[in-house]
C-alpha positions as CSV (number, residue, x, y, z in Angstrom):
1,M,-12.5,4.2,-26.4
2,L,-9.8,6.4,-27.8
3,D,-9.4,7.3,-31.4
4,P,-6.0,5.7,-32.3
5,A,-5.2,8.2,-35.2
6,A,-5.8,11.3,-32.8
7,S,-4.0,9.7,-29.7
8,I,-1.1,8.7,-31.9
9,A,-1.0,12.3,-33.3
10,L,-0.9,13.6,-29.6
11,A,1.5,11.0,-28.3
12,E,3.7,12.2,-31.1
13,Q,3.4,15.7,-30.1
14,V,4.1,15.0,-26.5
15,A,7.2,12.7,-27.2
16,D,8.5,15.4,-29.4
17,A,8.1,18.3,-27.0
18,A,9.5,15.9,-24.4
19,R,12.7,15.2,-26.6
20,R,13.3,19.1,-27.2
21,I,13.8,19.6,-23.4
22,G,15.9,16.4,-22.9
23,V,13.6,13.7,-21.8
24,D,13.6,10.4,-23.7
25,T,10.2,8.5,-23.9
26,A,9.2,5.3,-24.9
27,L,5.8,3.7,-25.5
28,I,4.3,1.2,-22.5
29,G,1.1,0.0,-21.2
30,A,-1.5,-1.4,-23.5
31,A,-0.1,0.6,-26.9
32,A,3.0,-1.2,-26.2
33,L,1.1,-4.6,-25.7
34,A,-0.7,-3.9,-29.2
35,V,2.7,-3.5,-31.0
36,H,3.9,-6.6,-29.6
37,R,0.7,-8.5,-31.1
38,Y,-1.7,-8.3,-27.9
39,T,-4.6,-5.8,-28.3
40,R,-6.9,-4.9,-25.4
41,G,-9.1,-1.9,-24.9
42,T,-7.7,1.3,-23.0
43,E,-8.7,4.9,-22.4
44,D,-5.0,6.3,-23.2
45,I,-1.6,6.0,-24.6
46,D,1.4,5.8,-21.8
47,L,4.7,7.2,-22.5
48,A,7.5,6.1,-20.0
49,A,10.3,8.4,-18.9
50,D,12.7,8.4,-16.1
51,V,13.8,12.1,-15.2
52,D,13.6,14.1,-12.1
53,P,10.2,15.3,-11.7
54,H,10.7,18.5,-10.1
55,E,13.0,19.5,-13.1
56,K,11.5,18.1,-16.1
57,L,7.6,17.7,-15.7
58,G,7.2,21.0,-15.0
59,A,9.0,22.3,-18.1
60,L,7.3,19.6,-20.3
61,K,3.7,20.7,-18.6
62,K,4.5,24.4,-19.3
63,M,5.7,23.7,-23.1
64,L,2.2,21.5,-23.7
65,D,0.2,24.3,-22.0
66,S,1.7,26.9,-24.3
67,A,1.0,24.6,-27.5
68,G,-2.6,24.7,-26.7
69,L,-3.1,21.5,-25.2
70,H,-4.7,20.6,-21.7
71,S,-2.6,18.7,-18.8
72,R,-2.7,17.8,-15.3
73,L,0.4,17.1,-13.4
74,R,0.8,14.6,-10.2
75,M,3.7,14.9,-8.3
76,P,5.1,12.0,-6.4
77,D,5.2,11.6,-2.7
78,A,7.6,9.5,-0.4
79,E,5.2,6.7,-0.7
80,D,4.9,6.7,-4.5
81,P,6.3,3.8,-6.6
82,L,6.1,6.3,-9.4
83,G,7.8,9.6,-10.2
84,G,4.6,11.7,-10.9
85,V,2.3,11.3,-14.1
86,L,1.3,14.3,-16.5
87,V,-1.8,13.6,-18.2
88,V,-2.2,15.4,-21.4
89,W,-5.1,15.9,-23.9
90,A,-6.3,18.0,-26.6
91,T,-10.3,17.2,-26.9
92,V,-13.1,16.6,-24.3
93,D,-16.6,14.7,-24.7
94,E,-19.9,16.2,-24.4
95,D,-19.7,15.9,-20.6
96,G,-16.5,18.0,-20.7
97,E,-14.3,15.2,-20.0
98,P,-11.0,14.8,-21.3
99,T,-10.6,12.3,-24.4
100,D,-7.7,10.6,-26.4
101,I,-5.4,11.0,-23.0
102,V,-1.6,10.6,-23.5
103,E,-0.1,10.1,-19.9
104,V,3.8,10.6,-19.3
105,V,4.4,8.1,-16.7
106,N,7.6,8.8,-15.1
107,F,9.5,6.3,-12.8
108,Y,12.2,8.4,-10.9
109,N,10.9,9.4,-7.8
110,P,13.7,11.3,-5.8
111,E,11.8,10.8,-2.8
112,R,11.9,7.1,-3.1
113,I,14.7,5.8,-4.5
114,V,14.4,2.2,-6.0
115,S,15.5,0.3,-9.1
116,T,13.0,0.3,-11.7
117,P,13.1,-1.4,-15.2
118,A,12.4,2.2,-16.9
119,S,15.9,3.8,-17.9
120,A,17.0,0.6,-19.5
121,A,13.5,0.0,-21.3
122,I,13.7,3.5,-22.5
123,A,17.4,3.5,-23.5
124,R,16.7,0.0,-25.6
125,A,13.2,1.1,-27.0
126,G,13.0,0.7,-31.0
127,A,11.4,2.9,-33.5
128,L,8.0,2.6,-34.1
129,P,7.4,2.3,-38.0
130,G,5.3,5.2,-39.4
131,T,5.9,7.7,-36.3
132,S,8.3,9.7,-34.2
133,L,7.4,7.3,-31.4
134,R,9.9,4.5,-30.0
135,C,8.5,1.4,-28.0
136,V,9.9,-1.1,-25.4
137,T,10.8,-4.2,-26.4
138,I,9.1,-7.3,-25.5
139,E,11.6,-8.0,-22.8
140,D,11.5,-4.8,-21.0
141,L,7.8,-4.7,-21.3
142,I,7.5,-8.1,-19.5
143,A,9.9,-6.4,-16.7
144,L,8.1,-3.5,-16.6
145,K,5.0,-5.5,-15.8
146,L,6.5,-7.5,-13.3
147,Y,7.7,-4.3,-11.5
148,A,4.3,-3.2,-11.6
149,G,3.3,-6.6,-10.1
150,G,-0.6,-6.5,-10.2
151,L,-3.0,-9.4,-11.2
152,G,-3.8,-7.5,-14.6
153,D,-0.2,-7.0,-15.2
154,H,0.6,-10.6,-14.9
155,A,-2.5,-11.4,-17.1
156,D,-0.9,-9.0,-19.8
157,I,2.4,-11.1,-19.5
158,V,0.4,-14.4,-20.3
159,Q,-1.4,-13.0,-23.1
160,L,1.8,-11.2,-24.4
161,L,3.8,-14.6,-24.1
162,A,1.2,-16.5,-25.7
163,R,0.9,-14.2,-29.0
164,N,4.8,-14.3,-29.1
165,R,5.7,-17.8,-29.1
166,E,9.1,-17.0,-30.9
167,A,10.3,-14.9,-28.2
168,D,13.6,-15.7,-26.7
169,L,12.5,-16.9,-23.0
170,E,16.1,-16.8,-21.8
171,A,16.4,-13.0,-23.0
172,I,13.3,-12.4,-21.2
173,R,14.4,-13.7,-18.0
174,E,17.7,-12.4,-18.1
175,V,16.3,-8.7,-18.5
176,A,13.1,-9.2,-16.0
177,A,14.7,-11.5,-13.5
178,R,15.5,-8.7,-11.1
179,F,12.0,-7.2,-11.2
180,D,10.4,-10.7,-10.6
181,V,10.3,-10.3,-6.6
182,G,7.4,-12.7,-6.3
183,G,9.2,-15.3,-8.5
184,Q,6.2,-15.3,-10.9
185,L,7.9,-15.4,-14.2
186,D,8.3,-19.0,-15.0
187,A,4.8,-19.7,-13.5
188,L,3.5,-17.0,-15.9
189,I,5.4,-18.8,-19.1
190,E,3.9,-22.1,-18.3
191,Q,0.4,-20.5,-18.0
192,A,1.2,-19.0,-21.7
193,A,2.1,-22.4,-22.9
194,A,-1.0,-23.9,-21.6
195,Y,-3.2,-21.2,-23.1
196,W,-1.4,-22.0,-26.7
197,A,-1.8,-25.6,-26.4
198,R,-5.6,-24.9,-25.5
199,R,-6.1,-23.1,-28.9
200,L,-4.4,-25.3,-31.0
C-alpha cells in the first residue's frame, strides 16, 4: 500500500515538471475515485496526459531523472490502446522494488489514432484543494472507465455512482455515452441504485 503523503508529494512534483514542458495532467484511477468518495486499495497514483509520447514523455523522463527521481518509460506500439506510460518513483523497499509509484498514463498514441475521453477530461479537471494537482470530474472519470472497459472498471463505476447519489445522470450520459461501446452505462446505473437500496 502506498504512503498517501509521499505519493501526493511525488505526484505534485511530476505534474509540476510536466506543466513546465507544456504537458497538462489530471488525476485519474483510484486516486480520482477517492476524491469522488470511493476509496479502494491501490499501489500507485495515476496522472492522465494526452500528448505525443515521442515529443513529450521522453523530455519529462529526462527532467525527472535529472531531479534525482527514478523512472521507466514504456512507449506504445500500433496495438496499444494507450500512448505510453511513464512510471516514476523516488524510493524502493527492502527488496529494491519501487514504492509510492506515480504513473503518467498517456492516451495519445500516434501509431493508433482513436477517440479517447482524455483530452476533454484533462481540460475540465478541477483543482484538488491543498495540492497543485487537478482531478477529473465524475462525468469524465466514468467516461474513462467506460473507455477502459474492463470488469473492474465497470465495478468502479457502480461503486462511484452508489456513493454519489446526487450526481447528474444526464450529464454523465452526455459526457460518457460515446465511449459506452458495449451499451453498459444504463445497466451500471441500475446496479448502483440497487446497491444503494440494499444498504438502506
